[in-house]
KEKE-3310 file (N, C-alpha, C; in steps of 0.2 Angstrom, whole numbers, plus 5000, padded with zeros to 4 digits):
npx = (5004:5003:5010:5002:4989:4987:4987:4975:4966:4967:4963:4950:4945:4945:4936:4925:4924:4922:4909:4902:4895:4898:4911:4918:4922:4930:4922:4922:4929:4936:4947:4945:4931:4930:4938:4929:4918:4924:4928:4915:4910:4918:4914:4901:4903:4909:4899:4889:4895:4897:4883:4879:4886:4881:4868)
npy = (4994:5011:5026:5037:5031:5025:5037:5043:5033:5034:5047:5046:5037:5045:5055:5048:5044:5056:5059:5054:5062:5061:5058:5069:5079:5075:5070:5061:5057:5046:5036:5023:5023:5032:5025:5014:5020:5024:5011:5006:5015:5012:4999:5001:5008:4998:4988:4995:4997:4983:4980:4988:4983:4971:4974)
npz = (5000:4995:5002:4999:4998:5010:5018:5013:5018:5032:5034:5029:5038:5050:5047:5046:5060:5066:5063:5074:5087:5100:5101:5095:5104:5119:5132:5142:5158:5161:5154:5149:5146:5135:5126:5124:5118:5106:5101:5099:5090:5079:5077:5073:5061:5053:5053:5046:5034:5029:5029:5019:5008:5006:5002)
capx = (5000:5007:5009:4996:4983:4987:4985:4968:4962:4967:4959:4943:4943:4944:4930:4919:4923:4919:4901:4899:4896:4901:4919:4921:4925:4931:4919:4923:4935:4939:4950:4942:4925:4932:4940:4923:4914:4928:4926:4908:4909:4921:4910:4895:4905:4910:4892:4886:4899:4895:4876:4878:4889:4876:4862)
capy = (5000:5017:5031:5041:5027:5025:5043:5043:5028:5037:5053:5044:5034:5050:5058:5044:5044:5063:5059:5053:5068:5060:5058:5075:5082:5070:5072:5056:5058:5040:5034:5017:5025:5035:5019:5010:5023:5023:5004:5006:5019:5008:4993:5003:5009:4992:4985:4999:4995:4977:4980:4992:4979:4965:4976)
capz = (5000:4995:5007:4998:4999:5018:5021:5012:5022:5038:5033:5028:5045:5055:5045:5048:5067:5068:5063:5080:5091:5107:5100:5093:5110:5124:5138:5148:5162:5162:5147:5146:5143:5129:5122:5123:5113:5100:5098:5097:5083:5074:5075:5069:5054:5050:5052:5040:5027:5028:5027:5012:5003:5005:4998)
cpx = (5004:5006:5003:4989:4982:4984:4977:4964:4962:4962:4951:4940:4941:4938:4924:4918:4920:4912:4898:4900:4899:4909:4922:4925:4925:4928:4920:4929:4939:4941:4946:4935:4925:4934:4934:4919:4918:4927:4919:4907:4912:4917:4904:4897:4906:4904:4889:4889:4897:4887:4875:4881:4885:4870:4863)
cpy = (5006:5021:5035:5037:5026:5031:5045:5039:5031:5043:5051:5041:5040:5054:5055:5044:5051:5064:5058:5059:5067:5060:5064:5079:5076:5073:5067:5058:5052:5037:5027:5018:5028:5029:5015:5013:5023:5016:5003:5009:5015:5002:4995:5005:5003:4988:4989:4997:4988:4976:4983:4987:4973:4967:4976)
cpz = (5000:5001:5006:4999:5007:5021:5019:5016:5029:5039:5033:5035:5050:5053:5047:5056:5069:5067:5069:5085:5097:5106:5098:5098:5116:5130:5144:5151:5162:5154:5144:5143:5136:5124:5120:5118:5106:5097:5096:5090:5078:5072:5071:5062:5050:5048:5046:5034:5025:5026:5020:5007:5002:5002:4991)
residu = (MET:THR:SER:GLN:LEU:LEU:ASP:LYS:ALA:ILE:GLU:GLN:THR:PHE:ALA:LEU:LEU:HIS:GLN:PHE:LYS:ARG:LEU:THR:VAL:ARG:TRP:GLU:ARG:ARG:THR:GLU:LEU:HIS:ASP:ALA:PHE:VAL:SER:LEU:ALA:CYS:SER:LEU:ILE:CYS:TRP:ARG:ARG:LEU:LYS:LYS:ALA:ASN:SER)
# end
């Protein structure tokens, strides 16, 4: 994978994560709560992509 493709993939991932308002500003004081919300957001992004690919 070239550097440009990797940069594009990273930018796209951050753009998708910024759609989740809870993640745009970190309100949680505990790191594990923030990590849990990031994991949940990533799971939802993957689920939406798989759902769209099957349609």
